[in-house]
Each structure stands twice: as structure tokens, then as C-alpha cells.
C-alpha positions in Angstrom: 43.3 2.1 3.2 41.0 4.5 1.4 38.3 6.3 3.3 34.7 5.0 2.9 32.5 6.9 0.4 30.2 9.2 2.4 27.1 7.4 1.2 28.3 3.9 2.0 25.9 2.0 4.3 27.9 0.9 7.3 25.2 -0.3 9.8 21.6 -1.6 9.7 19.1 -2.5 12.4 15.4 -3.1 12.5 12.3 -3.3 14.7 9.2 -5.5 14.3 6.2 -3.3 15.3 2.7 -4.3 16.2 0.5 -1.3 16.0 -3.1 -2.0 17.2 -6.1 -0.7 15.3 -8.7 1.2 17.3 -11.1 -1.5 16.2 -10.5 -4.8 14.4 -10.9 -4.5 10.6 -13.1 -7.1 9.0 -12.5 -8.0 5.3 -12.9 -10.9 2.9 -9.7 -12.6 4.1 -10.2 -12.4 7.8 -10.1 -10.0 10.8 -7.2 -7.6 11.4 -6.8 -6.4 15.0 -3.4 -4.8 14.3 -0.9 -3.9 11.7 2.5 -5.6 11.9 5.3 -3.6 10.3 9.1 -3.8 10.0 11.0 -0.6 10.5 14.7 -0.3 9.4 17.4 2.2 10.3 20.5 2.5 8.1 23.6 4.5 9.0 25.9 6.0 6.3 29.6 6.7 6.6 28.8 10.4 6.7 26.8 9.8 9.9 23.4 10.4 8.4 20.7 7.8 9.3 17.8 6.9 7.1 14.6 5.1 8.0 12.3 2.8 6.1 9.2 0.7 6.7 7.4 -2.3 5.2 4.4 -4.5 5.7 5.0 -7.7 7.6 2.0 -9.9 6.9 3.6 -13.3 7.1 6.5 -15.1 8.8 8.9 -15.3 5.9 9.4 -11.5 5.5 11.7 -10.8 8.5 14.0 -13.8 7.9 14.5 -12.6 4.3 15.2 -9.1 5.5 17.8 -10.3 8.2 19.4 -13.1 6.3 19.6 -11.7 2.7 18.6 -8.1 2.3 20.5 -6.5 5.2 23.8 -8.3 4.5 23.6 -7.3 0.8 22.7 -3.7 1.6 26.0 -3.3 3.5 27.9 -3.4 0.2 25.9 -0.5 -1.3 25.8 3.3 -1.1 22.5 5.0 -0.4 21.9 6.1 -4.0 22.4 2.7 -5.5 18.8 1.5 -5.2 18.4 0.1 -8.7 21.5 -2.2 -8.5 20.6 -3.1 -4.9 17.2 -4.3 -6.1 18.6 -6.3 -9.0 21.2 -7.9 -6.6 18.5 -9.2 -4.3 16.6 -10.7 -7.3 19.9 -12.1 -8.5 20.5 -13.9 -5.2 17.8 -16.4 -6.2 14.7 -14.2 -5.7 14.0 -13.7 -9.4 12.3 -17.1 -8.9 10.5 -15.9 -5.7 9.9 -12.1 -6.2 6.9 -12.0 -3.9 9.1 -13.4 -1.1 11.6 -10.6 -1.6 9.8 -7.4 -2.4 8.3 -6.7 1.0 11.6 -7.3 2.8 13.6 -5.3 0.3 11.2 -2.3 0.5 12.1 -1.2 4.0 15.8 -1.0 3.3 15.2 0.7 -0.1 13.0 3.4 1.6 15.7 4.0 4.2 18.3 4.4 1.4 16.2 7.1 -0.2 15.6 8.8 3.1 19.3 8.9 3.9 20.1 10.1 0.3 17.5 12.9 0.6 18.9 14.0 3.9 22.4 14.0 2.4 21.3 16.2 -0.5 19.0 18.2 1.7 16.1 17.5 -0.7 12.7 16.1 -0.1 12.1 12.9 -1.9 9.7 14.3 -4.5 12.5 16.7 -5.5 14.7 13.7 -6.4 11.9 12.2 -8.6 11.2 15.0 -10.9 9.8 17.6 -8.6 6.4 18.5 -7.1 3.5 17.7 -9.5 0.7 18.3 -7.0 0.7 20.1 -3.6 -2.3 18.2 -2.2 -2.7 14.4 -2.0 -6.4 13.3 -1.7 -7.1 10.4 0.7 -10.0 7.9 0.3 -12.0 7.1 3.4 -11.8 3.4 4.1 -14.9 1.5 5.2 -15.0 -2.0 6.6 -17.7 -4.5 7.8 -21.1 -5.7 6.7 -23.5 -3.9 9.1 -25.3 -1.3 6.9 -26.1 1.1 9.7 -22.5 1.0 11.0 -21.2 1.7 7.5 -23.6 4.7 7.2 -22.5 6.1 10.5 -18.8 5.7 9.6 -19.2 7.1 6.2 -21.0 10.1 7.6 -18.2 10.7 10.1 -15.7 10.7 7.3 -17.9 13.0 5.2 -18.1 15.4 8.2 -14.3 15.4 8.4 -14.0 16.6 4.8 -13.4 13.5 2.9 -14.6 13.5 -0.7 -13.7 10.0 -1.8 -14.8 6.7 -0.3 -13.9 3.0 -0.5 -16.0 0.2 0.9 -14.9 -3.4 1.4 -17.2 -6.0 -0.1 -16.6 -9.7 -1.0 -17.8 -11.2 2.3 -21.1 -12.5 0.9 -23.5 -11.8 -2.0 -26.1 -10.0 0.1 -23.8 -7.6 1.8 -22.0 -6.8 -1.5 -25.1 -4.8 -2.6 -26.2 -3.5 0.9 -22.8 -2.2 1.7 -22.5 -0.2 -1.5 -26.1 1.0 -1.2 -25.6 2.2 2.4 -22.5 4.1 1.6 -23.8 5.6 -1.6 -27.0 6.9 0.1 -24.8 8.6 2.8 -22.1 10.2 0.6 -24.4 11.3 -2.2 -22.4 12.0 -5.4 -19.0 11.7 -3.9 -16.6 9.3 -5.5 -17.1 5.7 -4.3 -15.3 2.5 -5.1 -15.6 -1.1 -3.9 -13.0 -3.7 -3.2 -13.9 -7.4 -3.7 -10.5 -9.0 -2.7 -10.9 -11.7 -5.3 -14.1 -13.2 -3.8 -16.1 -13.5 -7.1 -16.2 -16.1 -9.8 -16.4 -14.7 -13.3 -20.2 -15.5 -13.4 -20.8 -13.9 -10.1 -18.8 -10.8 -11.2 -21.1 -10.3 -14.2 -24.2 -10.6 -12.0 -22.9 -8.4 -9.2 -21.7 -5.7 -11.5 -25.0 -5.5 -13.2 -26.7 -5.0 -9.8 -24.1 -2.5 -8.8 -24.4 -0.4 -12.0 -26.9 2.1 -10.5 -24.5 3.1 -7.8 -22.0 4.7 -10.2 -18.8 3.2 -8.8 -15.6 4.9 -9.6 -14.2 1.3 -10.0 -14.5 -2.2 -8.8 -11.2 -3.5 -7.3 -9.9 -7.0 -7.7 -13.2 -8.7 -8.6 -11.6 -12.0 -9.7 -8.7 -14.2 -8.5 -5.4 -12.4 -8.7 -3.9 -14.6 -11.5 -6.9 -14.3 -13.8 -5.8 -11.4 -16.0 -7.7 -12.9 -19.0 -10.9 -12.9 -16.9 -10.4 -9.3 -15.8 -9.7 -8.2 -19.4 -13.0 -9.9 -20.5 -14.9 -8.2 -17.6 -13.6 -4.8 -18.7 -15.1 -5.4 -22.1 -18.6 -6.6 -21.2 -19.7 -3.9 -18.6 -19.2 -0.2 -17.9 -17.7 -0.2 -14.3 -13.9 0.4 -14.5 -11.8 -2.5 -13.2 -8.9 -1.9 -10.8 -6.2 -4.5 -10.0 -4.3 -4.6 -6.7 -3.2 -8.1 -5.6 -2.5 -8.8 -9.3 0.1 -5.9 -9.4 2.6 -6.9 -6.7 5.7 -6.7 -9.0 7.0 -4.6 -11.9 6.5 -7.7 -14.1 2.9 -8.0 -12.9 2.2 -4.5 -14.0 3.7 -5.2 -17.4 1.5 -8.2 -17.8 -1.6 -6.3 -16.8 -0.9 -3.7 -19.5 -0.2 -6.4 -22.1 -3.4 -8.1 -21.3 -5.5 -4.9 -21.2 -6.7 -6.2 -17.8 -7.3 -3.0 -15.9 -8.6 0.5 -16.1 -6.8 1.5 -12.8 -3.8 -0.1 -11.1 -3.2 0.1 -7.3 0.5 0.1 -6.5 2.2 -0.5 -3.2 6.0 0.2 -2.7 6.1 -2.6 0.0 4.8 -5.1 -2.5 6.8 -4.1 -5.5 10.2 -3.8 -3.9 10.5 -0.1 -3.1 9.8 3.5 -4.0 11.8 3.5 -7.3 10.0 0.4 -8.5 6.7 2.1 -7.8 7.7 5.1 -9.9 8.8 2.7 -12.7 5.5 0.8 -12.6 3.5 4.1 -12.6 5.4 5.1 -15.8 4.5 1.8 -17.5 0.8 2.5 -16.7 1.2 6.2 -17.8 2.5 5.1 -21.2 -0.9 3.6 -22.0 -3.0 6.2 -20.2 -3.9 4.2 -17.1 -4.2 6.1 -13.8 -2.6 4.6 -10.6 -3.2 5.0 -6.9 -1.7 3.4 -3.7 -2.9 0.4 -1.7 -3.0 0.7 2.1 -1.8 -2.0 4.6 -1.8 0.1 7.8 1.1 2.4 7.0 2.9 4.0 9.9 4.5 7.5 9.6 7.5 6.5 7.5 5.5 4.8 4.8 2.7 7.3 5.0 5.2 10.1 4.3 6.7 8.0 1.5 3.2 7.7 0.0 2.8 11.5 0.0 6.1 12.0 -1.8 5.1 9.4 -4.4 1.6 10.8 -5.0 2.8 14.4 -5.1 5.4 13.6 -7.8 3.8 11.0 -10.1 1.6 12.6 -12.7 -0.8 9.7 -13.3 -1.3 9.1 -9.6 -4.4 11.1 -10.1 -6.8 9.0 -7.9 -7.1 9.5 -4.2 -4.8 7.1 -2.3 -6.0 4.4 0.1 -5.3 4.9 3.8 -6.1 3.0 6.9 -4.5 5.8 8.9 -7.6 6.8 10.8 -7.9 3.3 12.3 -4.3 3.2 13.8 -4.1 3.6 17.6 -0.7 5.4 17.5 2.5 6.0 15.5 6.2 5.6 15.8 7.3 8.9 14.4 7.4 12.3 16.1 5.8 14.3 13.3 3.3 11.9 11.6 1.5 13.1 8.5 -2.0 14.2 9.3 -5.1 14.2 7.1 -7.0 17.5 7.0 -10.3 17.7 5.0 -9.4 14.4 3.3 -6.0 15.8 2.2 -2.3 15.1 3.0 0.1 17.9 2.2 3.6 17.4 0.7 6.4 17.6 3.3 9.2 19.9 2.3 11.8 18.6 4.8 14.7 16.5 3.5 14.3 12.8 2.8 11.0 11.4 4.1 10.5 14.4 6.3 9.7 12.4 9.5 11.8 11.4 12.5 11.5 8.2 14.6 10.1 8.2 18.1 12.4 5.6 19.7 10.2 5.4 22.8 7.3 4.4 20.6 9.4 2.0 18.5 10.4 0.2 21.7 6.9 0.3 23.2 5.3 -1.4 20.1 8.1 -3.9 19.4 6.7 -7.4 19.1 8.1 -10.9 18.5 5.1 -12.3 16.7 2.9 -11.3 13.7 -0.6 -10.2 14.4 -2.3 -12.0 11.6 -4.1 -10.1 8.9 -5.7 -13.3 7.7 -8.0 -15.9 9.3 -10.2 -15.0 12.3 -9.6 -16.1 15.9 -13.3 -16.1 16.5 -13.8 -18.7 13.8 -11.1 -21.3 14.5 -11.8 -23.6 11.4 -12.6 -20.8 9.0 -10.4 -19.7 6.2 -11.0 -17.6 3.1 -11.5 -19.1 -0.3 -10.6 -17.3 -3.5 -12.9 -17.2 -5.4 -15.6 -17.7 -2.7 -18.9 -17.4 -4.5 
């Protein structure tokens, strides 16, 4: 019997993690008291272990990981990420890509981590090398209380942040007051606003006219996620750049956005597109037509945050500050978590992702249930409607 290839995956295990936020985050689709994440460990025949992480918003993600993704991964070597991705889609998920991408992403990230450790290279070195040393982070602002937003924006400003993002899309009145409050606090700093698909096309035209004086860097996901035609029209009729996020979950989504001329900016997320390599490919599609990209945040722990820095430090057109909810997390599950200094994350030169698991913390924060990102326990009969107004 021949010996296993050194990069062969021989064992996989996972943890489901509930990481509390320091305070519940309020947005157009509900109230988020915690981030639920899946963390995966793979072991190679050469003894090296790799780690990956993904978002776990809904109940289907873990069963797909356990029942389909992990068994398939055991037939692969750590560097075979493209074929692994296609195998998952070929197992029936080409019909249901959005059900597979989040589960797939954790294993794919762990494959890259293990491969980087084997080659003794940081991930950015495997993707064309370091394009930028510093990765700018956008300060994330939640809620509808104008004074609270001013206070929080000022605290981020004092901490050295130069880019800001405010959630809107809760109601028409706070759409304007939220942006106005933050703009008055941060002065001429870059400011963008995220609607989370709350607007109808007519409301979008009205709101963007009222928001014009605040010089937004872009308006994110103003319309329902499938309405690429509407977003393309919106781009043509007013000056505020349009960014798409929920519309860009898969590589095919990004291709359709480009075909439809539906966005000036695209927010990518490796957990929602099926992995780090798919993110790089999607960024290249956008780059081919001159569209800048950035990264969406869903409460990344240390593994994913490190992956974000490797992506942003190596992708040329990831030229816009990345989203991050990191400042709201109560803790982490790695021993050397990336830290934001003066609104900047620095590229990690250690092999692979460059972070190591804290098994005590992994066990401490393990959960058996998903802490919902949607709905609101304080409003039992409430649910978000897209579009809302």
C-alpha cells in the first residue's frame, strides 16, 4: 500500500461558536446579540493542522458542513481547493449554491492555512504577493439614536479611524438623521451607508436626493437583492455610487452584477462565496471592468479576520476600507488575534493564516444553538420586510 501524499486531508473536526457582542447590534433585519460561527480543523498526512472559520446564520449550514462538505474534503489534498469547490457544487449544490457556500468556506480556509504552513508562506504570498502593507478598516455604526451615533463615531474617530459606515434602512426618518449625525461628527472623513434592501425604487430616488449633501462614499444595497436592473437604473439617475453586498454572494452573482452594470462597488465575503480563492476570482472579475471591491463583515473571529487581511493586502482593487465588527466582539478564540491600530490592520508574515487556536476559548464558547441574527426577541411578532418602505 502506497504512503499517503503529505498534503492529504486525513481528519476533520469542527466547533460551533457563540461569541457575544459587547452590546446587541440593531439593524434593518433584526437584533444581533452574538455572532455564531463554525470553526474547522483539518489534519494533513504530514501532521500539519489548518484552521478555518465561517459564518453560521441559519440552521442548514452545519448539517451541510457535516453531511456533505467534510466527507468530500477527506478525498482531497490541501492545495486542491478549486476541484474541491466544484465537487461540492457537483454534489447537487449547483442548484443550491447559497446553501453550500457558507459551509464550504470553513474547510476551504483551513486547506489554505494548512498549505501555507506546509510551504512556510503567508497566504498573501501564495496569491501573488503583498500589494499593500496596511489594510484600512471602516468603523461600523449601528442603531437609530442620533446622540448615541455621534458618541460612538467620536470614539472611533479618537481611535484613529478615517472611514465610517452607518446602518440605515430602519425607517425613513432615521435614514436621514443617522447619516447627518455621523457626518457632523466625522467631518470630511469617508462615510458610507448601508440600507440592507429596505427601500423601494421610488423611496431610493427620494432618499438619495435628500442624502446628496452628505457626500456619501457609496450607498450599500439600497434595493432588494435580486433587483439588479433597478440598481443599474439607480446608478444612472443620481450621483451617489451604488454598492452591492447581499446581491453578490456567489461568483455567478458577481458576473451578473458586472453584466448588468448594477454596481460601482462590490462587497465580497469569502464565507458567502465559497472560500478565499473564489473571493480572489470574484475580485478579478470586478477588476477587469474597473470596479473596486471591499469585504463584508459578519462578526469575524480571529481566523477569518486574519484571512481578510491576507485578501485585502494582496488584491489590487480591494482599495476601499474593509468592514469589521471586530470592536463589538466580547472575546476571540485565537491566541494572537489581529488588532486594529489607528484604523489599520497590518499584514501577518507568519505562515498560513498566521493565527493559532485557543482551545480553551473554543470550548468555552461552544454552543448547540444559533444565536439569531434576524428577528428580535423583544418584538415577538415582528419580522423584516424587503423592501420595507
